C-alpha positions as a Python dict, from the first residue, in 0.01 Angstrom:
ca = {
    (1, 'X'): (0, 0, 0),
    (2, 'X'): (-223, 122, 292),
    (3, 'X'): (59, 240, 496),
    (4, 'X'): (196, 486, 245),
    (5, 'X'): (493, 657, 349),
    (6, 'X'): (483, 526, 692),
    (7, 'X'): (708, 230, 770),
    (8, 'X'): (483, -46, 805),
    (9, 'X'): (645, -169, 1130),
    (10, 'X'): (521, 174, 1242),
    (11, 'X'): (162, 188, 1095),
    (12, 'X'): (-90, 160, 1391),
    (13, 'X'): (-374, -2, 1197),
    (14, 'X'): (-110, -283, 1098),
    (15, 'X'): (-131, -397, 1476),
    (16, 'X'): (-374, -669, 1626),
    (17, 'X'): (-541, -600, 1932),
    (18, 'X'): (-338, -863, 2118),
    (19, 'X'): (-32, -692, 2014),
    (20, 'X'): (-149, -360, 2140),
    (21, 'X'): (-283, -533, 2463),
    (22, 'X'): (71, -649, 2505),
    (23, 'X'): (261, -328, 2432),
    (24, 'X'): (469, -227, 2737),
    (25, 'X'): (443, 129, 2863),
    (26, 'X'): (127, 214, 2665),
    (27, 'X'): (137, 544, 2840),
    (28, 'X'): (451, 656, 2704),
    (29, 'X'): (407, 501, 2316),
    (30, 'X'): (407, 798, 2070),
    (31, 'X'): (79, 784, 1845),
    (32, 'X'): (103, 1050, 1539),
    (33, 'X'): (-192, 1166, 1362),
    (34, 'X'): (-119, 1324, 1045),
    (35, 'X'): (-388, 1577, 952),
    (36, 'X'): (-448, 1754, 626),
    (37, 'X'): (-688, 1885, 387),
    (38, 'X'): (-844, 1852, 29),
    (39, 'X'): (-862, 2194, -78),
    (40, 'X'): (-757, 2410, -371),
    (41, 'X'): (-413, 2533, -410),
    (42, 'X'): (-401, 2748, -715),
    (43, 'X'): (-428, 2619, -1080),
    (44, 'X'): (-89, 2436, -1069),
    (45, 'X'): (-110, 2215, -743),
    (46, 'X'): (-319, 1926, -662),
    (47, 'X'): (-607, 1950, -398),
    (48, 'X'): (-375, 1692, -182),
    (49, 'X'): (-94, 1935, -95),
    (50, 'X'): (-160, 1963, 287),
    (51, 'X'): (-239, 1594, 348),
    (52, 'X'): (49, 1495, 124),
    (53, 'X'): (325, 1725, 315),
    (54, 'X'): (180, 1606, 678),
    (55, 'X'): (192, 1237, 557),
    (56, 'X'): (539, 1245, 417),
    (57, 'X'): (687, 1418, 701),
    (58, 'X'): (519, 1191, 938),
    (59, 'X'): (642, 877, 773),
    (60, 'X'): (993, 983, 728),
    (61, 'X'): (1036, 1129, 1073),
    (62, 'X'): (898, 797, 1191),
    (63, 'X'): (1151, 589, 996),
    (64, 'X'): (1428, 807, 1133),
    (65, 'X'): (1317, 779, 1489),
    (66, 'X'): (1564, 569, 1704),
    (67, 'X'): (1437, 226, 1721),
    (68, 'X'): (1416, 222, 2132),
    (69, 'X'): (1130, 518, 2081),
    (70, 'X'): (811, 346, 2047),
    (71, 'X'): (615, 532, 1817),
    (72, 'X'): (314, 460, 1546),
    (73, 'X'): (168, 668, 1261),
    (74, 'X'): (-234, 666, 1202),
    (75, 'X'): (-368, 710, 869),
    (76, 'X'): (-391, 1064, 748),
    (77, 'X'): (-724, 1250, 836),
    (78, 'X'): (-752, 1397, 499),
    (79, 'X'): (-1035, 1632, 536),
    (80, 'X'): (-1001, 1948, 750),
    (81, 'X'): (-1168, 2285, 802),
    (82, 'X'): (-1117, 2434, 482),
    (83, 'X'): (-1435, 2691, 402),
    (84, 'X'): (-1190, 2954, 325),
    (85, 'X'): (-1133, 2807, -14),
    (86, 'X'): (-1484, 2708, -74),
    (87, 'X'): (-1509, 2959, -368),
    (88, 'X'): (-1303, 2736, -569),
    (89, 'X'): (-1443, 2369, -706),
    (90, 'X'): (-1282, 2070, -557),
    (91, 'X'): (-1228, 2198, -201),
    (92, 'X'): (-1392, 1970, 65),
    (93, 'X'): (-1438, 2123, 415),
    (94, 'X'): (-1548, 1996, 741),
    (95, 'X'): (-1754, 2221, 985),
    (96, 'X'): (-1577, 2308, 1296),
    (97, 'X'): (-1808, 2109, 1513),
    (98, 'X'): (-1757, 1809, 1270),
    (99, 'X'): (-1394, 1839, 1317),
    (100, 'X'): (-1401, 1900, 1673),
    (101, 'X'): (-1608, 1584, 1701),
    (102, 'X'): (-1362, 1369, 1471),
    (103, 'X'): (-1046, 1466, 1693),
    (104, 'X'): (-1233, 1425, 2007),
    (105, 'X'): (-1385, 1099, 1935),
    (106, 'X'): (-1039, 947, 1788),
    (107, 'X'): (-856, 1060, 2070),
    (108, 'X'): (-1090, 912, 2324),
    (109, 'X'): (-1072, 583, 2146),
    (110, 'X'): (-677, 577, 2192),
    (111, 'X'): (-728, 697, 2564),
    (112, 'X'): (-943, 395, 2595),
    (113, 'X'): (-677, 148, 2440),
    (114, 'X'): (-423, 270, 2697),
    (115, 'X'): (-239, 543, 2495),
    (116, 'X'): (-133, 864, 2673),
    (117, 'X'): (64, 1056, 2422),
    (118, 'X'): (-89, 1202, 2084),
    (119, 'X'): (62, 1413, 1843),
    (120, 'X'): (-158, 1584, 1600),
    (121, 'X'): (92, 1654, 1325),
    (122, 'X'): (-134, 1926, 1123),
    (123, 'X'): (-60, 2048, 766),
    (124, 'X'): (-305, 2299, 698),
    (125, 'X'): (-287, 2653, 819),
    (126, 'X'): (-673, 2702, 843),
    (127, 'X'): (-717, 2481, 1132),
    (128, 'X'): (-453, 2495, 1426),
    (129, 'X'): (-678, 2703, 1659),
    (130, 'X'): (-936, 2419, 1635),
    (131, 'X'): (-668, 2156, 1737),
    (132, 'X'): (-595, 2363, 2016),
    (133, 'X'): (-926, 2399, 2124),
    (134, 'X'): (-973, 2019, 2100),
    (135, 'X'): (-656, 1947, 2293),
    (136, 'X'): (-744, 2185, 2566),
    (137, 'X'): (-1082, 2003, 2637),
    (138, 'X'): (-954, 1665, 2605),
    (139, 'X'): (-695, 1771, 2850),
    (140, 'X'): (-980, 1849, 3097),
    (141, 'X'): (-1160, 1544, 3060),
    (142, 'X'): (-860, 1310, 3065),
    (143, 'X'): (-602, 1458, 3317),
    (144, 'X'): (-333, 1232, 3214),
    (145, 'X'): (-354, 1238, 2840),
    (146, 'X'): (-85, 1455, 2673),
    (147, 'X'): (-216, 1571, 2347),
    (148, 'X'): (6, 1819, 2141),
    (149, 'X'): (-160, 2006, 1859),
    (150, 'X'): (147, 2096, 1639),
    (151, 'X'): (183, 2246, 1307),
    (152, 'X'): (416, 2095, 1054),
    (153, 'X'): (616, 2399, 963),
    (154, 'X'): (678, 2520, 1308),
    (155, 'X'): (955, 2260, 1398),
    (156, 'X'): (1329, 2409, 1418),
    (157, 'X'): (1445, 2505, 1071),
    (158, 'X'): (1591, 2755, 834),
    (159, 'X'): (1365, 2723, 548),
    (160, 'X'): (1312, 3125, 559),
    (161, 'X'): (1664, 3161, 426),
    (162, 'X'): (1560, 2970, 92),
    (163, 'X'): (1258, 3230, 15),
    (164, 'X'): (1273, 3590, -31),
    (165, 'X'): (1157, 3856, 241),
    (166, 'X'): (821, 3918, 51),
    (167, 'X'): (766, 3526, 33),
    (168, 'X'): (822, 3493, 405),
    (169, 'X'): (573, 3767, 495),
    (170, 'X'): (303, 3695, 239),
    (171, 'X'): (368, 3375, 73),
    (172, 'X'): (131, 3160, 269),
    (173, 'X'): (-52, 2943, 34),
    (174, 'X'): (24, 2757, -265),
    (175, 'X'): (364, 2976, -287),
    (176, 'X'): (728, 2887, -318),
    (177, 'X'): (781, 2655, -24),
    (178, 'X'): (459, 2436, -70),
    (179, 'X'): (528, 2405, -448),
    (180, 'X'): (900, 2316, -399),
    (181, 'X'): (809, 2060, -152),
    (182, 'X'): (540, 1911, -397),
    (183, 'X'): (795, 1918, -666),
    (184, 'X'): (1029, 1718, -457),
    (185, 'X'): (729, 1492, -327),
    (186, 'X'): (500, 1424, -594),
    (187, 'X'): (640, 1599, -903),
    (188, 'X'): (417, 1425, -1165),
    (189, 'X'): (114, 1597, -1021),
    (190, 'X'): (234, 1954, -1069),
    (191, 'X'): (192, 2192, -1354),
    (192, 'X'): (456, 2461, -1324),
    (193, 'X'): (343, 2571, -1656),
    (194, 'X'): (38, 2686, -1486),
    (195, 'X'): (203, 2857, -1192),
    (196, 'X'): (134, 3223, -1139),
    (197, 'X'): (233, 3460, -873),
    (198, 'X'): (-49, 3638, -679),
    (199, 'X'): (13, 3832, -340),
    (200, 'X'): (-274, 3979, -136),
    (201, 'X'): (-365, 4356, -165),
    (202, 'X'): (-191, 4588, 97),
    (203, 'X'): (-397, 4675, 422),
    (204, 'X'): (-471, 5049, 460),
    (205, 'X'): (-447, 5054, 832),
    (206, 'X'): (-150, 5245, 964),
    (207, 'X'): (59, 4948, 937),
    (208, 'X'): (-142, 4795, 1238),
    (209, 'X'): (-353, 4498, 1108),
    (210, 'X'): (-250, 4236, 893),
    (211, 'X'): (-392, 3951, 696),
    (212, 'X'): (-198, 3695, 901),
    (213, 'X'): (17, 3812, 1209),
    (214, 'X'): (-25, 3948, 1524),
    (215, 'X'): (-361, 4161, 1489),
    (216, 'X'): (-524, 3951, 1183),
    (217, 'X'): (-848, 4030, 995),
    (218, 'X'): (-1061, 3731, 888),
    (219, 'X'): (-1047, 3665, 516),
    (220, 'X'): (-1164, 3429, 262),
    (221, 'X'): (-938, 3332, -46),
    (222, 'X'): (-1126, 3514, -279),
    (223, 'X'): (-1056, 3819, -70),
    (224, 'X'): (-710, 3792, -134),
    (225, 'X'): (-661, 3609, -451),
    (226, 'X'): (-867, 3537, -792),
    (227, 'X'): (-619, 3238, -888),
    (228, 'X'): (-614, 3059, -534),
    (229, 'X'): (-236, 3122, -498),
    (230, 'X'): (-102, 3368, -198),
    (231, 'X'): (261, 3366, -296),
    (232, 'X'): (485, 3314, -598),
    (233, 'X'): (518, 2963, -695),
    (234, 'X'): (707, 3045, -993),
    (235, 'X'): (1071, 3039, -835),
    (236, 'X'): (983, 2704, -675),
    (237, 'X'): (1240, 2407, -773),
    (238, 'X'): (1262, 2051, -640),
    (239, 'X'): (1594, 2095, -530),
    (240, 'X'): (1471, 2335, -285),
    (241, 'X'): (1193, 2122, -197),
    (242, 'X'): (1445, 1836, -97),
    (243, 'X'): (1619, 2087, 131),
    (244, 'X'): (1280, 2195, 279),
    (245, 'X'): (1173, 1840, 315),
    (246, 'X'): (1511, 1754, 491),
    (247, 'X'): (1507, 2038, 742),
    (248, 'X'): (1144, 1962, 827),
    (249, 'X'): (1220, 1616, 897),
    (250, 'X'): (1518, 1653, 1108),
    (251, 'X'): (1323, 1913, 1300),
    (252, 'X'): (1034, 1665, 1379),
    (253, 'X'): (1291, 1366, 1443),
    (254, 'X'): (1411, 1621, 1707),
    (255, 'X'): (1100, 1740, 1836),
    (256, 'X'): (957, 1374, 1873),
    (257, 'X'): (1253, 1282, 2064),
    (258, 'X'): (1229, 1534, 2286),
    (259, 'X'): (857, 1428, 2355),
    (260, 'X'): (951, 1077, 2396),
    (261, 'X'): (1197, 1162, 2707),
    (262, 'X'): (937, 1464, 2837),
    (263, 'X'): (761, 1393, 3171),
    (264, 'X'): (524, 1677, 3287),
    (265, 'X'): (615, 1818, 3590),
    (266, 'X'): (372, 1794, 3897),
    (267, 'X'): (136, 2091, 3918),
    (268, 'X'): (138, 2316, 4192),
    (269, 'X'): (-168, 2286, 4427),
    (270, 'X'): (-410, 2529, 4383),
    (271, 'X'): (-440, 2801, 4691),
}
């Protein structure tokens, strides 16, 4: 079905325009936009990983939200800025300006329909900065529009306890966590016999610079990995994926509930 993992009664495109016009307190309704990517995830995972995770988390979180919280999910935005993976066949990438335009235009359409709370639930680690820039520009354009550019993994969770220290530090693409989640969500699309571990090379920079961290270096995937894997998927299991999924869903229900009850304080007047 078109709504996929999102409950049919919370799937925004199933609404009719008179229903939207009659929605009470549209300025308080939460609109969730799952955002993913179509990009390589090593030889063992399909291209759809980020989109599948963002969509599944969105759907289950909406299913568990209290009925009194008005919230709707949009169809996933499947394409993202994935040019770091362009050296691998199958990756489909939008340019920065294209993704910015899609985010801006779709948000403006929701604003015109009377909605004032939009959550971008992003599953791809290569584009949080673009979402943040788009949200800031939209905030300036529409001062009463609350846009939250959020990353699927950043809600409260204890997932790190399920991973090795090395995986926590360096397993940031197609490693244990993503592979375990996919074994839970789409096991028939995972080929564990093709899974290999590959970590990025060490940096000789007096311990100051990093591939990802406070002082990062710009990189393309081929700089770090021949296989497209950055981490160790060989220890992934479906049971671990079920635990990761549960923790993320619980975290998102907590966050969405907080957003639903949140009211921005009046800003101080400029001096």
